[in-house]
VMD Tcl script that draws the C-alpha trace (Angstrom):
set ca {
  {0.00 0.00 0.00}
  {1.67 3.21 -1.16}
  {0.71 6.50 0.46}
  {1.22 9.68 -1.60}
  {2.97 11.51 1.27}
  {6.57 12.48 1.83}
  {8.39 10.11 4.24}
  {8.54 12.57 7.17}
  {4.84 13.40 6.93}
  {3.90 9.75 6.55}
  {5.93 8.82 9.63}
  {4.35 11.61 11.67}
  {0.81 10.63 10.67}
  {1.59 6.96 11.24}
  {2.80 7.62 14.78}
  {-0.22 9.78 15.58}
  {-2.59 7.18 14.15}
  {-0.91 4.39 16.12}
  {-0.96 6.23 19.46}
  {-4.52 7.48 18.93}
  {-5.66 4.02 17.90}
  {-3.98 2.52 20.96}
  {-5.69 4.97 23.32}
  {-9.05 4.47 21.64}
  {-8.52 0.71 21.78}
  {-7.93 0.87 25.53}
  {-11.18 2.82 25.91}
  {-12.98 0.18 23.82}
  {-11.69 -2.63 26.04}
  {-12.61 -0.68 29.19}
  {-16.09 -0.12 27.75}
  {-16.42 -3.85 27.11}
  {-15.64 -4.50 30.77}
  {-18.29 -1.94 31.74}
  {-20.83 -3.87 29.63}
  {-19.73 -7.20 31.13}
  {-19.46 -6.13 34.78}
  {-21.79 -3.12 35.20}
  {-22.38 -3.59 38.93}
  {-18.65 -3.66 39.62}
  {-17.38 -0.99 37.23}
  {-20.24 1.37 36.30}
  {-21.20 4.24 38.62}
  {-24.55 3.61 40.31}
  {-25.90 7.03 39.32}
  {-25.28 6.36 35.64}
  {-26.74 2.88 35.21}
  {-30.33 4.01 34.63}
  {-29.16 6.57 32.04}
  {-27.05 4.00 30.18}
  {-29.94 1.50 30.17}
  {-32.27 4.11 28.71}
  {-29.83 4.90 25.88}
  {-28.29 1.45 25.48}
  {-28.66 1.37 21.68}
  {-26.80 4.68 21.34}
  {-23.88 3.52 23.47}
  {-23.66 0.19 21.61}
  {-23.50 2.13 18.33}
  {-20.74 4.40 19.65}
  {-18.76 1.37 20.79}
  {-19.09 -0.28 17.36}
  {-17.83 2.86 15.60}
  {-14.97 3.16 18.10}
  {-13.84 -0.43 17.52}
  {-13.86 0.02 13.73}
  {-11.98 3.33 14.03}
  {-9.38 1.70 16.29}
  {-8.78 -1.04 13.73}
  {-8.50 1.44 10.83}
  {-6.08 3.70 12.73}
  {-3.96 0.68 13.63}
  {-3.94 -0.54 10.03}
  {-2.93 2.90 8.76}
  {-0.08 3.02 11.27}
  {1.12 -0.48 10.32}
  {1.23 0.40 6.61}
  {2.87 3.79 7.28}
  {5.71 2.86 9.64}
  {8.58 0.40 9.62}
  {7.89 -0.26 13.28}
  {4.56 -2.05 13.56}
  {4.34 -1.80 17.36}
  {1.87 1.07 17.81}
  {-0.41 0.03 14.98}
  {-0.20 -3.62 15.99}
  {-1.26 -2.82 19.55}
  {-4.26 -0.87 18.26}
  {-5.32 -3.76 16.02}
  {-4.93 -6.27 18.86}
  {-7.02 -4.08 21.20}
  {-9.76 -3.83 18.57}
  {-9.76 -7.63 18.23}
  {-9.84 -8.07 22.02}
  {-12.86 -5.75 22.21}
  {-14.60 -7.86 19.57}
  {-13.75 -11.10 21.36}
  {-15.22 -9.68 24.58}
  {-18.53 -9.28 22.76}
  {-18.16 -6.10 20.74}
  {-21.23 -3.91 20.67}
  {-23.42 -6.90 21.64}
  {-21.70 -7.66 24.96}
  {-24.11 -8.63 27.74}
  {-23.70 -8.32 31.55}
  {-22.10 -11.26 33.36}
  {-22.97 -9.87 36.81}
  {-26.38 -8.82 38.12}
  {-25.81 -8.34 41.84}
  {-26.24 -4.67 42.89}
  {-23.38 -3.18 44.93}
  {-23.24 -0.12 47.14}
  {-20.03 1.15 45.51}
  {-18.49 0.62 42.08}
  {-15.23 1.65 40.42}
  {-16.68 4.31 38.11}
  {-14.73 3.14 35.06}
  {-17.54 4.48 32.87}
  {-16.86 7.99 34.14}
  {-13.25 7.79 33.01}
  {-14.16 6.45 29.54}
  {-16.90 9.01 28.87}
  {-15.01 12.00 30.24}
  {-11.82 11.21 28.31}
  {-13.74 10.56 25.09}
  {-15.99 13.62 25.31}
  {-13.32 16.03 26.54}
  {-10.78 14.74 24.01}
  {-13.21 15.11 21.11}
  {-14.06 18.62 22.29}
  {-10.73 20.10 23.33}
  {-8.23 18.53 20.91}
  {-9.92 20.16 17.87}
  {-10.37 23.38 19.88}
  {-6.64 23.51 20.59}
  {-5.89 22.86 16.92}
  {-8.17 25.71 15.80}
  {-7.30 28.33 18.42}
  {-3.94 27.12 19.72}
  {-1.99 29.58 21.85}
  {1.34 27.77 21.71}
  {2.48 25.47 18.94}
  {2.80 22.11 20.63}
  {2.06 18.48 19.91}
  {-1.11 16.72 21.02}
  {1.07 14.06 22.62}
  {3.42 16.56 24.23}
  {5.97 15.72 26.92}
  {4.30 14.46 30.08}
  {0.95 13.50 28.57}
  {1.25 9.89 29.76}
  {1.68 11.07 33.37}
  {-1.30 13.41 33.10}
  {-3.40 10.60 31.64}
  {-2.59 8.50 34.71}
  {-3.70 11.36 36.95}
  {-6.88 11.60 34.87}
  {-7.49 7.87 35.21}
  {-7.02 7.78 39.00}
  {-9.17 10.84 39.68}
  {-12.02 9.61 37.46}
  {-12.02 5.88 38.17}
  {-11.71 6.65 41.88}
  {-14.46 9.28 41.79}
  {-16.81 7.35 44.08}
  {-14.04 6.46 46.53}
  {-12.85 10.07 46.59}
  {-16.42 11.30 47.09}
  {-16.84 8.84 49.96}
  {-13.58 10.05 51.53}
  {-14.88 13.63 51.29}
  {-18.48 13.13 52.40}
  {-17.84 11.18 55.60}
  {-15.53 13.64 57.41}
  {-17.63 16.63 56.37}
  {-20.85 15.03 57.61}
  {-19.19 13.93 60.87}
  {-17.50 17.20 61.77}
  {-20.03 19.71 60.43}
  {-23.39 18.01 61.08}
  {-23.85 20.16 64.20}
  {-24.01 23.31 62.04}
  {-26.80 22.10 59.72}
  {-30.13 23.94 60.07}
  {-32.97 22.22 58.22}
  {-35.24 25.29 58.04}
  {-32.43 27.42 56.62}
  {-31.51 24.73 54.09}
  {-35.16 24.46 52.98}
  {-35.19 28.22 52.35}
  {-31.96 28.00 50.29}
  {-33.24 25.04 48.23}
  {-36.51 26.89 47.50}
  {-34.68 29.62 45.55}
  {-34.59 29.58 41.73}
  {-32.10 27.00 40.48}
  {-30.16 29.58 38.44}
  {-29.66 31.71 41.57}
  {-28.48 28.71 43.59}
  {-26.03 27.87 40.81}
  {-24.31 31.27 41.10}
  {-24.44 31.09 44.89}
  {-22.63 27.75 44.80}
  {-19.99 29.21 42.49}
  {-19.44 32.13 44.84}
  {-19.33 30.34 48.21}
  {-17.23 27.44 46.90}
  {-14.77 29.73 45.15}
  {-14.48 32.05 48.14}
  {-13.48 29.12 50.34}
  {-11.30 27.59 47.61}
  {-9.51 30.91 47.08}
  {-8.08 30.87 50.62}
  {-7.33 27.14 50.56}
  {-5.57 27.59 47.20}
  {-3.63 30.56 48.54}
  {-2.56 28.52 51.58}
  {-1.26 25.78 49.27}
  {1.04 28.39 47.72}
  {2.20 30.13 50.87}
  {2.64 27.31 53.41}
  {5.80 25.35 52.51}
  {4.61 21.82 53.37}
  {1.32 22.41 51.52}
  {3.16 23.78 48.50}
  {5.00 20.48 48.07}
  {1.68 18.82 47.30}
  {0.39 21.64 45.09}
  {3.69 21.88 43.19}
  {2.65 18.74 41.34}
  {-0.20 20.64 39.68}
  {2.20 23.44 38.69}
  {4.88 21.12 37.34}
  {3.45 21.00 33.79}
  {5.80 22.83 31.44}
  {3.13 22.95 28.73}
  {-0.50 23.83 29.25}
  {-3.35 21.95 27.60}
  {-6.68 20.35 28.49}
  {-5.06 17.23 29.95}
  {-2.76 19.25 32.24}
  {-5.78 20.10 34.39}
  {-5.76 16.54 35.76}
  {-2.23 16.71 37.17}
  {-2.80 17.00 40.93}
  {-1.59 15.13 43.97}
  {-4.30 13.08 45.70}
  {-3.82 15.04 48.93}
  {-4.36 18.28 47.01}
  {-7.51 16.83 45.41}
  {-8.97 15.62 48.71}
  {-8.31 18.86 50.60}
  {-9.84 20.99 47.86}
  {-12.91 18.77 47.54}
  {-13.49 18.76 51.29}
  {-13.16 22.55 51.38}
  {-15.55 22.92 48.45}
  {-18.12 20.51 49.82}
  {-18.41 22.10 53.29}
  {-20.40 25.20 52.18}
  {-22.56 23.08 49.84}
  {-23.32 20.67 52.70}
  {-24.09 23.41 55.22}
  {-26.25 25.56 52.95}
  {-28.34 22.71 51.53}
  {-28.58 23.61 47.84}
  {-31.04 21.62 45.73}
  {-29.77 18.59 43.74}
  {-30.61 20.32 40.43}
  {-28.38 23.27 41.26}
  {-25.57 20.99 42.42}
  {-25.74 18.89 39.24}
  {-25.65 22.05 37.14}
  {-22.61 23.21 39.08}
  {-20.85 19.85 38.60}
  {-21.45 19.91 34.83}
  {-20.08 23.46 34.64}
  {-17.03 22.57 36.73}
  {-16.27 19.49 34.61}
  {-15.97 21.68 31.53}
  {-14.59 24.88 33.06}
  {-11.71 23.28 34.99}
  {-10.45 21.72 31.76}
  {-11.09 24.79 29.61}
  {-9.02 27.21 31.71}
  {-5.97 24.94 31.34}
  {-6.44 24.43 27.59}
  {-3.89 25.57 25.03}
  {-6.27 28.15 23.52}
  {-5.82 31.86 22.82}
  {-9.31 32.92 24.00}
  {-9.10 36.21 25.90}
  {-12.75 37.17 26.68}
  {-11.92 40.92 27.09}
  {-14.78 41.84 29.45}
  {-15.87 38.48 30.87}
  {-12.35 37.75 32.13}
  {-12.83 40.20 35.02}
  {-15.87 38.24 36.19}
  {-15.13 34.59 35.34}
  {-11.77 32.82 35.27}
  {-10.68 32.35 31.65}
  {-7.76 30.46 30.03}
  {-5.78 33.70 29.97}
  {-6.50 34.32 33.66}
  {-5.49 30.82 34.73}
  {-2.45 30.57 32.46}
  {-1.02 33.50 34.40}
  {-1.55 31.52 37.59}
  {0.56 28.67 36.16}
  {3.38 30.82 34.84}
  {6.90 30.76 36.21}
  {7.40 34.33 34.96}
  {8.13 36.46 38.02}
  {5.34 38.96 37.34}
  {2.65 36.25 37.57}
  {3.79 34.32 40.65}
  {1.20 34.06 43.45}
  {-1.54 35.63 41.35}
  {-5.03 34.60 40.18}
  {-5.98 32.08 42.88}
  {-9.71 32.01 42.08}
  {-10.90 28.96 40.18}
  {-14.25 30.24 38.86}
  {-14.75 33.93 39.67}
  {-11.83 36.18 38.84}
  {-13.33 39.19 40.63}
  {-12.44 37.50 43.94}
  {-8.79 38.08 43.06}
  {-9.63 41.67 42.16}
  {-11.18 42.16 45.63}
  {-8.13 40.73 47.42}
  {-5.65 42.41 45.05}
  {-4.10 39.26 43.64}
  {-5.42 39.60 40.09}
  {-2.92 39.84 37.23}
  {-4.11 40.23 33.63}
  {-1.61 42.19 31.50}
  {-1.92 42.68 27.75}
  {0.49 39.83 26.97}
  {0.41 36.09 27.69}
  {2.94 34.35 29.97}
  {6.07 33.05 28.27}
  {6.74 29.93 30.35}
  {5.16 27.55 32.85}
  {6.26 25.27 35.67}
  {7.65 25.82 39.15}
  {10.32 28.37 40.00}
  {12.40 26.07 42.19}
  {12.96 22.33 41.75}
  {10.73 20.61 39.23}
  {8.95 17.51 40.58}
  {9.71 14.29 38.65}
  {7.71 13.50 35.53}
  {6.66 10.00 36.58}
  {3.29 9.44 38.25}
  {4.66 7.49 41.23}
  {7.50 9.98 41.55}
  {4.99 12.82 41.82}
  {3.00 10.98 44.48}
  {6.17 10.48 46.54}
  {7.63 13.94 45.93}
  {5.93 15.83 48.84}
  {7.14 13.26 51.36}
  {10.81 13.67 50.46}
  {13.09 16.38 51.78}
  {13.82 19.21 49.34}
  {15.90 22.32 49.81}
  {13.40 24.65 48.23}
  {11.18 27.56 49.12}
  {7.45 28.05 48.52}
  {6.28 29.06 45.05}
  {7.54 32.54 44.34}
}
mol new
graphics top color blue
foreach p $ca { graphics top sphere $p radius 0.5 }
foreach p [lrange $ca 0 end-1] q [lrange $ca 1 end] { graphics top cylinder $p $q radius 0.2 }
display resetview
């Protein structure tokens, strides 16, 4: 099979096809396991939704398996090394052997807690399909999709999404135990009776106000900074970089964010709306996009706003702590939005290691370094 492309371009496309096919193949195999063991691997909240739209998800899986095979085949015919393409083809065949789009459950016993593998598959697929083209169209910096460190960030993404129920459990229990005394049912009923749109903005404000000070503490208290430095260790910003966070950092921030929601008693509809917004917004502000939002940026955190928070340029250090509402930084005089974009990212002292396990261990080792900035 001869491809009418110059050798360098053919090699580049072959590598991209092989890696993409391999990743998609892994998602196909994970999806097969979700079909086979729903009560073990699929989040309890999502099972009814998946059952209602089962035909749609089976169709998506079928298309994904075919695409994986085609990408693998293209890579095999394009490269001397058949490894990447071969892995993609094998994964597509494994998905078919596990039942393909017609796979049926092997377990039927309900369980109180499941792994949430479905959450990882859907989030990665949806966010990847949304943000990769967005970064190609409006890219701020010229960088590869599979840039340095993407494998580590994917591992962070996997752990935080597959462990979503376990992390939620670890957050809910201490908050309910230590703050139950402060709950007032009549006050909560009044809060929940407000219009959903108003509750949504109230959640944004109270959560971000608490998160602002927690985030600021992570920067200014040396032992806390060692955990948060992991999130700042990305030398290139893109949608996947948002997932790079130490588990201690994740747990502390989620506890801090859940306390006001638990105490105020917002309605489930408002909370779900907030969670959907956060799922998109947290990824968007890390994305490699040149969107500036000239007026909105002083109200809501934008990519430009948050890129300045991640910079290692001296002018941007210890600035822009707010996650959602940038005017909180304006109030506390930590906002920084000049006319230009930052030139570099990362930490200003020692860079944490690029391996996932190395980053987990990093805060527990002794380092001769100072807090960020």
